[in-house]
C-alpha positions as CSV (number, residue, x, y, z in Angstrom):
1,X,21.7,140.8,1.5
2,X,21.4,142.3,-1.9
3,X,22.6,140.1,-4.7
4,X,22.1,136.9,-2.7
5,X,21.5,133.9,-4.8
6,X,20.0,130.7,-3.4
7,X,22.4,127.6,-3.6
8,X,21.5,125.1,-6.2
9,X,20.6,122.4,-3.4
10,X,18.1,124.9,-2.0
11,X,16.5,125.5,-5.5
12,X,16.3,121.7,-5.9
13,X,14.6,121.3,-2.5
14,X,12.1,124.2,-3.3
15,X,11.4,122.4,-6.7
16,X,10.8,119.0,-5.0
17,X,8.6,120.5,-2.3
18,X,6.6,122.4,-4.8
19,X,6.2,119.3,-7.1
20,X,5.0,117.2,-4.0
21,X,2.4,119.9,-3.2
22,X,0.9,119.5,-6.7
23,X,1.5,115.8,-7.3
24,X,0.7,114.1,-3.9
25,X,-2.9,115.5,-3.7
26,X,-3.5,114.6,-7.4
27,X,-2.1,111.3,-7.3
28,X,-3.9,110.5,-4.0
29,X,-7.2,111.6,-5.7
30,X,-6.6,109.4,-8.8
31,X,-5.8,106.3,-6.5
32,X,-9.0,106.8,-4.6
33,X,-11.2,107.5,-7.6
34,X,-12.1,103.9,-8.4
35,X,-13.2,103.3,-4.7
36,X,-15.5,106.4,-4.7
37,X,-16.8,106.0,-8.3
38,X,-20.2,105.2,-7.1
39,X,-22.3,105.5,-3.8
40,X,-25.9,105.0,-2.7
41,X,-27.5,107.3,-0.3
42,X,-30.9,106.6,1.6
43,X,-32.3,109.5,3.5
44,X,-33.6,107.7,6.5
45,X,-35.7,110.7,7.7
46,X,-37.9,110.5,4.7
47,X,-40.3,107.5,4.2
48,X,-40.2,105.8,0.6
49,X,-43.1,106.6,-1.5
50,X,-45.8,103.8,-1.7
51,X,-46.3,102.7,-5.5
52,X,-49.0,100.1,-4.7
53,X,-51.4,100.1,-7.6
54,X,-49.4,102.4,-9.9
55,X,-49.6,101.2,-13.5
56,X,-47.0,103.8,-14.8
57,X,-43.8,105.2,-13.8
58,X,-42.7,108.8,-14.5
59,X,-39.1,109.1,-15.6
60,X,-37.2,112.3,-16.1
61,X,-33.7,113.2,-17.3
62,X,-31.8,116.5,-17.3
63,X,-28.2,117.6,-18.1
64,X,-28.0,120.3,-15.5
65,X,-24.7,121.6,-16.8
66,X,-23.0,121.8,-13.4
67,X,-25.6,124.3,-12.2
68,X,-23.9,127.0,-14.3
69,X,-27.1,127.8,-16.5
70,X,-26.6,128.9,-20.0
71,X,-23.1,130.3,-19.4
72,X,-20.3,129.0,-21.9
73,X,-17.8,128.2,-19.1
74,X,-18.2,126.1,-16.0
75,X,-16.2,128.8,-14.2
76,X,-18.8,131.3,-15.3
77,X,-21.8,130.1,-13.5
78,X,-21.8,133.0,-10.9
79,X,-21.3,133.3,-7.3
80,X,-22.4,130.8,-4.7
81,X,-25.6,132.6,-4.1
82,X,-26.4,132.8,-7.9
83,X,-25.7,129.0,-8.3
84,X,-27.6,128.1,-5.2
85,X,-30.6,130.1,-6.4
86,X,-30.4,128.3,-9.8
87,X,-30.2,125.0,-8.0
88,X,-33.4,125.9,-5.9
89,X,-35.1,126.5,-9.2
90,X,-34.0,123.3,-10.8
91,X,-35.2,121.5,-7.6
92,X,-38.6,123.4,-7.8
93,X,-38.6,122.2,-11.6
94,X,-38.2,118.6,-10.7
95,X,-40.7,118.8,-7.9
96,X,-43.2,120.2,-10.5
97,X,-42.3,117.3,-12.8
98,X,-42.9,115.0,-10.1
99,X,-41.2,111.9,-11.6
100,X,-40.7,108.7,-9.8
101,X,-37.1,108.5,-11.0
102,X,-34.8,111.4,-12.2
103,X,-31.5,110.8,-14.1
104,X,-29.1,113.8,-13.9
105,X,-26.0,114.4,-16.1
106,X,-23.2,116.8,-15.5
107,X,-23.8,116.8,-11.6
108,X,-21.2,118.3,-9.4
109,X,-20.5,116.4,-6.2
110,X,-17.4,118.4,-5.0
111,X,-16.1,120.6,-7.7
112,X,-14.3,124.1,-7.1
113,X,-16.2,126.0,-10.0
114,X,-19.5,125.2,-8.2
115,X,-18.2,126.0,-4.9
116,X,-17.8,122.3,-3.7
117,X,-21.7,122.0,-3.2
118,X,-22.9,118.3,-3.7
119,X,-25.6,119.2,-6.3
120,X,-27.3,115.7,-6.2
121,X,-27.7,115.9,-2.5
122,X,-29.0,119.4,-2.5
123,X,-31.4,118.7,-5.4
124,X,-32.8,115.4,-3.8
125,X,-33.6,117.4,-0.7
126,X,-35.2,120.3,-2.4
127,X,-37.4,118.1,-4.8
128,X,-38.1,115.5,-2.2
129,X,-36.2,112.4,-3.2
130,X,-35.2,110.1,-0.3
131,X,-32.9,107.9,-2.4
132,X,-30.1,108.7,-4.7
133,X,-27.0,107.1,-6.3
134,X,-24.0,109.1,-7.3
135,X,-21.6,108.1,-10.0
136,X,-18.5,110.0,-10.8
137,X,-17.1,110.4,-14.3
138,X,-14.3,112.7,-13.5
139,X,-12.5,112.7,-10.1
140,X,-9.1,114.5,-9.6
141,X,-7.5,117.3,-7.7
142,X,-4.8,119.9,-8.2
143,X,-3.7,121.8,-5.2
144,X,-6.9,123.2,-3.7
145,X,-8.9,122.8,-6.9
146,X,-11.2,119.9,-7.3
147,X,-13.1,118.3,-10.2
148,X,-15.7,115.7,-9.1
149,X,-18.7,115.2,-11.2
150,X,-20.9,112.8,-13.2
151,X,-24.3,111.2,-13.4
152,X,-27.0,110.7,-10.6
153,X,-30.2,108.9,-10.2
154,X,-32.8,110.3,-7.8
155,X,-35.6,108.0,-6.7
156,X,-38.8,108.1,-4.5
157,X,-38.4,104.3,-3.7
158,X,-35.4,102.3,-2.7
159,X,-32.3,101.8,-4.9
160,X,-30.5,98.5,-5.1
161,X,-27.7,96.7,-7.2
162,X,-26.1,100.0,-8.3
163,X,-22.9,99.7,-10.6
164,X,-20.8,101.6,-12.9
165,X,-21.0,100.9,-16.7
166,X,-17.6,101.4,-18.2
167,X,-17.4,102.8,-21.6
168,X,-14.6,102.7,-24.0
169,X,-11.7,105.4,-23.9
170,X,-11.7,108.3,-26.2
171,X,-7.9,108.5,-25.3
172,X,-6.6,106.1,-22.7
173,X,-4.3,108.6,-21.1
174,X,-7.1,111.2,-20.6
175,X,-9.0,108.4,-18.7
176,X,-6.0,107.7,-16.6
177,X,-5.4,111.3,-15.8
178,X,-8.8,112.6,-15.1
179,X,-11.5,110.0,-15.9
180,X,-14.3,109.8,-18.7
181,X,-17.9,109.7,-19.3
182,X,-19.7,106.6,-18.1
183,X,-23.2,105.3,-17.1
184,X,-24.8,104.1,-13.8
185,X,-27.1,101.2,-13.5
186,X,-29.5,100.3,-10.7
187,X,-32.7,98.8,-9.8
188,X,-35.7,100.5,-8.3
189,X,-38.9,98.8,-6.8
190,X,-42.3,99.9,-8.0
191,X,-45.6,98.3,-7.5
192,X,-44.1,95.2,-6.0
193,X,-41.6,94.5,-8.9
194,X,-38.1,95.6,-9.9
195,X,-37.1,97.7,-12.8
196,X,-33.5,98.6,-14.2
197,X,-32.7,102.4,-14.6
198,X,-29.7,103.4,-16.5
199,X,-28.3,106.8,-16.4
200,X,-26.0,107.5,-19.2
201,X,-23.9,110.3,-20.6
202,X,-22.1,109.5,-23.9
203,X,-19.2,111.2,-25.5
204,X,-19.8,114.5,-27.3
205,X,-16.6,114.1,-29.4
206,X,-17.4,111.0,-31.7
207,X,-20.3,109.2,-33.1
208,X,-18.0,106.3,-33.4
209,X,-17.2,106.3,-29.6
210,X,-21.1,106.8,-28.9
211,X,-21.8,103.7,-31.0
212,X,-19.2,101.6,-29.2
213,X,-20.7,103.0,-25.9
214,X,-24.2,102.1,-26.9
215,X,-23.1,98.5,-27.8
216,X,-21.7,98.4,-24.2
217,X,-25.2,99.5,-22.8
218,X,-26.9,96.9,-25.0
219,X,-24.7,94.2,-23.7
220,X,-25.2,95.1,-20.2
221,X,-29.1,95.3,-20.1
222,X,-30.0,92.9,-22.9
223,X,-32.0,89.9,-22.0
224,X,-32.0,90.9,-18.3
225,X,-34.5,89.8,-15.6
226,X,-36.3,93.1,-15.4
227,X,-37.7,95.8,-17.7
228,X,-35.2,98.6,-18.6
229,X,-35.2,102.4,-18.9
230,X,-32.3,104.2,-20.3
231,X,-32.1,107.9,-19.8
232,X,-29.8,110.8,-20.2
233,X,-27.6,112.9,-22.5
234,X,-26.7,110.6,-25.3
235,X,-25.3,113.2,-27.5
236,X,-26.6,111.3,-30.4
237,X,-29.4,111.9,-33.0
238,X,-31.0,109.2,-35.2
239,X,-32.0,109.3,-38.8
240,X,-34.8,111.5,-39.6
241,X,-33.8,114.1,-37.0
242,X,-31.9,117.3,-37.5
243,X,-28.1,117.0,-37.1
244,X,-28.1,113.4,-37.5
245,X,-24.5,111.7,-37.3
246,X,-23.2,108.3,-38.1
247,X,-19.8,106.5,-37.6
248,X,-17.5,105.3,-40.6
249,X,-19.9,102.1,-40.9
250,X,-22.9,104.3,-41.1
251,X,-24.1,103.4,-37.6
252,X,-25.7,105.7,-34.9
253,X,-25.8,105.0,-31.2
254,X,-29.6,105.5,-30.8
255,X,-30.3,103.2,-33.8
256,X,-27.7,100.7,-32.4
257,X,-29.9,100.5,-29.1
258,X,-33.1,100.2,-31.0
259,X,-31.9,97.6,-33.7
260,X,-30.5,95.4,-30.9
261,X,-34.3,95.0,-29.5
262,X,-33.0,96.6,-26.1
263,X,-34.6,99.9,-26.2
264,X,-37.1,101.9,-28.4
265,X,-37.7,105.5,-28.5
266,X,-40.2,108.3,-28.8
267,X,-40.9,109.4,-32.4
268,X,-41.7,113.1,-32.1
269,X,-39.1,114.8,-34.3
270,X,-40.1,118.2,-32.8
271,X,-38.9,117.4,-29.4
272,X,-35.6,119.1,-29.5
273,X,-33.5,119.3,-26.4
274,X,-30.1,121.3,-27.1
275,X,-29.3,124.2,-26.9
276,X,-32.0,125.3,-24.6
277,X,-32.0,128.8,-25.8
278,X,-32.8,127.7,-29.3
279,X,-33.2,123.9,-29.5
280,X,-31.9,122.3,-32.8
281,X,-31.0,118.7,-31.8
282,X,-32.6,116.0,-29.8
283,X,-29.8,114.5,-27.8
284,X,-31.4,113.9,-24.4
285,X,-33.3,110.7,-24.5
286,X,-35.5,108.3,-22.5
287,X,-35.5,104.9,-24.1
288,X,-37.5,102.0,-23.0
289,X,-37.4,98.1,-23.4
290,X,-40.2,96.3,-25.0
291,X,-41.7,95.5,-21.7
292,X,-43.0,99.2,-21.5
293,X,-44.9,101.4,-23.7
294,X,-44.9,105.3,-23.8
295,X,-48.1,107.0,-22.4
296,X,-46.5,110.5,-22.6
297,X,-43.5,112.2,-23.6
298,X,-42.5,115.9,-22.8
299,X,-39.7,118.2,-23.3
300,X,-39.9,121.3,-21.0
301,X,-38.9,124.9,-21.8
302,X,-36.3,126.1,-19.3
303,X,-33.3,128.5,-19.2
304,X,-31.6,126.8,-16.0
305,X,-29.2,124.7,-18.1
306,X,-28.1,124.6,-21.9
307,X,-30.2,121.4,-22.1
308,X,-33.9,121.0,-21.8
309,X,-35.4,118.5,-19.2
310,X,-37.3,115.6,-20.6
311,X,-40.0,113.3,-18.8
312,X,-42.0,110.3,-20.0
313,X,-44.8,108.3,-18.5
314,X,-44.3,104.6,-19.3
315,X,-46.7,101.7,-18.7
316,X,-45.4,99.4,-16.1
317,X,-47.2,96.4,-17.3
318,X,-46.4,94.8,-20.7
319,X,-48.6,96.3,-23.3
320,X,-50.5,93.5,-24.7
321,X,-51.8,94.6,-28.1
322,X,-53.9,92.7,-30.4
323,X,-52.4,91.4,-33.6
324,X,-51.9,94.2,-36.2
325,X,-52.2,97.0,-33.7
326,X,-49.1,99.2,-33.5
327,X,-48.0,101.5,-30.5
328,X,-48.5,105.0,-32.1
329,X,-46.0,106.6,-29.6
330,X,-43.0,104.4,-30.7
331,X,-40.9,104.7,-33.8
332,X,-42.0,101.9,-36.0
333,X,-39.5,99.2,-36.5
């Protein structure tokens, strides 16, 4: 009937139903987020790599930018085919690097903008990694749109002891509503001994928050039982490098890690990693504890992400140097 107006009660019911359609999936996703914040996956069809007799471990880190390439927006990464083609190329690049352990940042596990593809699982299969750990930074849903992504570690040998390292909040309500950047810590076995691998993604917003997060990392791995590698997108650049930043107390996240004695870094000031099209900053790092020494450190050219991939060969056994001899590949203390 023309001019018919819904009664107020019916309008109220429609509003309640509409709100429920939006809020129920969202609230459920946030309630479940802590329980699925981390998961370890072995591929039982692939035998673990034998590392007997190996003296070095190759570690790589790569912020793959949700598989969007160098597009400005995560929604602008192309069609499903275009994204899958890009993932295939990233997987082939990882296979070429042939690292024993790979730390990935900005990996989608079930996100609408990347067509709900589990990128960690896909890359592990393409690149030949039978073991992986997935750690979610953001995990929420609105209607049929999902945002579930974070860090991943791929390994050729078994992973154990995986856990989330929780960083301070930028804003508490943002963490409550969606999540935040965190790190994942695990142990991998090489040549009969265990080593701690930490995949980290620090805040891009504030050096003060990055410094606080770096201190959390230090506290989590300092004086541990095993040698430590910390890798990932730190969003921080130490003194002597372009675009160096400090907090209000003149502290820097990378320098905090070094000064604690927990980790040291490679010293090549030419190894810029961001943005990939015209690198001007070194913000993607592989840091090693004093139990290791660098044998090689490389930043590779690629346009598959807005970050460049990094890999390092580190000596598994402690480097027993004679008195007065320094490690030329480390930043002097």
